[in-house]
C-alpha positions as CSV (number, residue, x, y, z in Angstrom):
1,M,175.3,-115.1,-36.2
2,A,177.9,-115.6,-38.9
3,K,180.4,-112.8,-39.3
4,L,181.2,-112.0,-42.9
5,L,184.3,-111.2,-44.8
6,L,184.1,-108.0,-46.9
7,K,183.5,-109.8,-50.2
8,D,180.8,-111.9,-48.6
9,K,179.2,-108.9,-47.0
10,L,179.1,-107.1,-50.4
11,A,177.5,-110.3,-51.9
12,A,175.0,-110.5,-49.1
13,Q,174.1,-106.8,-49.6
14,R,173.6,-107.3,-53.4
15,V,171.3,-110.3,-52.8
16,Y,169.3,-108.4,-50.2
17,L,168.8,-105.5,-52.6
18,I,167.6,-107.9,-55.3
19,L,165.2,-109.6,-52.8
20,A,164.0,-106.2,-51.6
21,G,163.5,-105.1,-55.3
22,L,161.4,-108.1,-56.1
23,F,159.4,-107.6,-52.9
24,I,158.6,-104.0,-53.6
25,A,157.7,-104.7,-57.3
26,S,155.3,-107.5,-56.3
27,L,153.7,-105.4,-53.6
28,V,153.2,-102.3,-55.8
29,V,151.9,-104.3,-58.8
30,S,149.4,-106.2,-56.7
31,N,147.8,-102.9,-55.7
32,L,147.7,-101.7,-59.3
33,I,146.0,-104.7,-60.9
34,F,143.6,-105.7,-58.2
35,Q,140.3,-104.7,-60.0
36,K,140.5,-107.6,-62.5
37,F,138.9,-110.8,-61.1
38,F,139.2,-114.3,-62.6
39,S,138.0,-117.8,-61.8
40,W,140.2,-120.9,-61.5
41,D,138.9,-124.5,-61.4
42,F,141.2,-126.4,-59.0
43,F,141.0,-129.9,-60.4
44,G,137.2,-129.9,-60.1
45,L,137.5,-129.7,-56.3
46,Y,136.9,-126.0,-55.9
47,T,136.4,-122.9,-58.2
48,F,138.3,-119.9,-57.0
49,E,137.0,-116.4,-57.8
50,I,139.9,-114.1,-56.9
51,S,141.5,-110.8,-57.9
52,V,144.6,-111.0,-60.2
53,G,146.2,-108.7,-57.5
54,I,146.6,-111.9,-55.4
55,L,149.0,-113.5,-57.9
56,P,152.2,-111.6,-56.9
57,Y,151.2,-111.3,-53.3
58,P,152.4,-114.8,-52.1
59,V,155.8,-113.8,-53.6
60,T,156.2,-111.1,-50.9
61,F,155.6,-113.6,-48.1
62,L,158.1,-116.0,-49.6
63,I,160.7,-113.3,-49.8
64,T,160.2,-112.1,-46.2
65,D,160.5,-115.7,-45.0
66,I,163.8,-116.0,-46.9
67,I,165.1,-112.7,-45.4
68,S,163.8,-113.7,-42.0
69,E,165.6,-117.0,-42.1
70,I,168.9,-115.7,-43.5
71,Y,169.2,-112.0,-42.6
72,G,167.1,-111.9,-39.4
73,K,163.9,-110.2,-38.1
74,K,165.3,-106.7,-38.3
75,K,166.0,-106.9,-42.0
76,A,162.7,-108.5,-42.7
77,N,160.8,-105.7,-41.0
78,Q,162.9,-103.1,-42.8
79,V,162.0,-104.4,-46.3
80,V,158.3,-104.5,-45.3
81,T,158.4,-100.9,-44.1
82,T,160.2,-99.9,-47.4
83,G,157.6,-101.6,-49.4
84,I,154.8,-99.7,-47.7
85,F,156.6,-96.4,-48.4
86,A,157.0,-97.4,-52.0
87,S,153.3,-98.2,-52.3
88,F,152.2,-94.9,-50.9
89,F,154.7,-93.1,-53.3
90,S,153.2,-95.0,-56.2
91,L,149.7,-93.9,-55.0
92,L,150.9,-90.3,-55.0
93,I,152.1,-90.6,-58.6
94,I,148.8,-92.2,-59.7
95,Y,146.7,-89.6,-58.0
96,T,148.7,-86.8,-59.7
97,A,148.4,-88.6,-63.1
98,D,144.7,-88.9,-62.7
99,A,144.3,-85.2,-61.8
100,V,146.2,-84.1,-65.0
101,P,143.7,-83.7,-67.9
102,A,144.4,-85.9,-71.0
103,T,144.9,-84.3,-74.4
104,E,142.3,-84.9,-77.1
105,W,144.7,-87.2,-79.0
106,S,145.7,-89.2,-75.9
107,P,145.2,-93.0,-76.5
108,I,144.0,-93.3,-72.9
109,G,141.3,-90.7,-71.9
110,D,140.5,-89.4,-68.4
111,D,137.4,-91.6,-68.0
112,L,139.2,-94.8,-68.9
113,F,142.2,-93.9,-66.7
114,T,140.0,-93.2,-63.7
115,Q,138.0,-96.4,-64.3
116,V,141.2,-98.4,-64.1
117,F,143.1,-96.6,-61.4
118,G,140.3,-94.6,-59.7
119,A,139.9,-97.2,-56.9
120,T,143.6,-97.4,-56.3
121,T,143.5,-94.9,-53.5
122,I,141.1,-97.0,-51.4
123,A,142.8,-100.2,-52.6
124,V,146.2,-99.1,-51.4
125,F,144.9,-97.9,-48.1
126,A,143.0,-101.1,-47.5
127,S,145.9,-103.2,-48.7
128,M,148.5,-101.4,-46.6
129,V,146.4,-101.6,-43.4
130,A,145.9,-105.3,-44.0
131,Y,149.5,-105.8,-45.1
132,L,151.0,-104.1,-42.1
133,L,149.1,-106.4,-39.8
134,A,149.8,-109.5,-41.9
135,Q,153.5,-109.1,-42.6
136,Y,154.5,-108.1,-39.0
137,I,152.4,-111.0,-37.7
138,D,154.1,-113.3,-40.2
139,I,157.6,-112.2,-39.3
140,H,156.9,-112.3,-35.5
141,L,155.4,-115.8,-35.8
142,F,158.2,-117.0,-38.0
143,H,160.8,-116.1,-35.4
144,F,158.7,-117.4,-32.6
145,W,158.6,-120.8,-34.2
146,K,162.3,-120.5,-35.1
147,R,163.2,-120.0,-31.4
148,L,160.8,-122.7,-30.3
149,T,162.2,-125.3,-32.7
150,K,165.8,-124.0,-32.2
151,G,166.2,-123.4,-35.9
152,K,164.8,-126.7,-37.0
153,H,161.7,-127.6,-39.1
154,L,161.8,-124.7,-41.6
155,W,158.6,-126.0,-43.2
156,L,156.7,-125.6,-39.9
157,R,157.6,-121.9,-39.3
158,N,157.1,-121.1,-43.0
159,N,153.6,-122.5,-43.2
160,F,152.3,-121.8,-39.7
161,S,153.3,-118.2,-39.8
162,T,152.0,-117.7,-43.3
163,F,148.7,-119.4,-42.9
164,L,147.6,-117.1,-40.0
165,S,149.0,-113.9,-41.5
166,Q,147.4,-114.6,-44.9
167,F,144.0,-115.0,-43.2
168,V,144.5,-111.7,-41.4
169,D,145.5,-110.0,-44.7
170,T,142.6,-111.5,-46.7
171,F,140.0,-110.7,-44.1
172,S,141.3,-107.2,-43.4
173,V,141.5,-106.0,-47.0
174,L,138.1,-107.4,-48.0
175,F,136.5,-105.9,-44.9
176,L,137.9,-102.5,-45.7
177,L,137.0,-102.7,-49.5
178,C,133.4,-103.7,-48.6
179,S,133.2,-101.0,-46.0
180,F,134.2,-98.4,-48.7
181,N,131.6,-99.9,-51.1
182,K,134.3,-101.1,-53.5
183,I,133.0,-104.7,-53.2
184,E,129.5,-105.8,-52.4
185,W,129.1,-107.3,-48.9
186,E,127.3,-110.4,-50.3
187,L,130.6,-111.3,-52.0
188,F,132.6,-111.0,-48.8
189,G,132.3,-114.7,-47.7
190,A,133.1,-116.3,-51.0
191,L,136.0,-114.0,-51.7
192,L,137.4,-114.5,-48.2
193,L,137.3,-118.3,-48.7
194,S,138.7,-118.2,-52.2
195,G,141.5,-115.8,-51.3
196,F,142.6,-117.6,-48.2
197,L,142.5,-121.0,-49.7
198,F,144.4,-119.8,-52.7
199,K,147.1,-118.3,-50.5
200,V,147.3,-121.4,-48.4
201,I,147.8,-123.6,-51.4
202,V,150.5,-121.3,-52.8
203,A,152.2,-121.1,-49.4
204,A,152.4,-124.8,-49.2
205,L,153.7,-125.1,-52.8
206,D,156.4,-122.5,-52.3
207,T,158.0,-124.5,-49.4
208,P,160.4,-126.3,-51.7
209,L,161.5,-122.9,-53.1
210,L,162.1,-121.7,-49.6
211,Y,164.2,-124.8,-48.8
212,A,166.2,-124.4,-52.0
213,S,166.9,-120.7,-51.4
214,V,167.9,-121.3,-47.7
215,F,170.1,-124.2,-48.7
216,A,171.8,-122.0,-51.3
217,F,172.4,-119.2,-48.8
218,R,173.7,-121.6,-46.2
219,K,176.1,-123.1,-48.6
220,R,177.3,-119.8,-50.0
221,F,177.8,-118.1,-46.6
222,K,178.7,-121.2,-44.6
223,L,175.8,-120.9,-42.2
224,K,174.7,-123.5,-39.7
225,Q,171.1,-124.6,-39.3
226,G,169.1,-121.7,-37.9
227,E,172.1,-119.3,-38.1
228,E,171.7,-115.8,-39.5
229,L,174.1,-113.5,-41.3
230,K,175.7,-110.7,-39.3
231,Y,174.8,-108.2,-41.9
232,D,175.7,-104.9,-40.3
């Protein structure tokens, strides 16, 4: 690992906090907006029917891959754990807000608020169980491929780790939501296929962003291929 000077260490800490902030924001928002679904015609080849909650989700996997590559496995696991605590904390705030009765003049009444956020408890629970499995699998596989390839072929560990973990995530969250009767079982197969294919496409498309980010980090902190920052 590369040992940092004090100014470089402070810069690395600032960037890590920014990445962690983006990660947490993406994770929390995805759990809040999941009840809206949309369709997307992919060049006439396939029509996706997916939740808008899936839109910020791939960002979290891109960020953990960046952190895994530059900061190491320990820091990647830490940001995932922090994101889970943030999600449960947001759930507590929403639950409290839903329990407080609205005034007569409130622009948003109790019924509308409950309709929008009422399923959030189940959504966050399902999402967190799925997310725990998916992210820890992603990080573990990422470093498995990194060791196997001796730090080479970044595209391989980025995509191979993400493809499997995204399938686990999509399957788990849909299974739990269907089990709690939040989504009809007859929609399970179509939503699983749409959700997984969408995540695979996004994971493939974000590979250049990962390369650009890793290149910038290596240049800034003078890292060799596969080398990680000595952050602590």
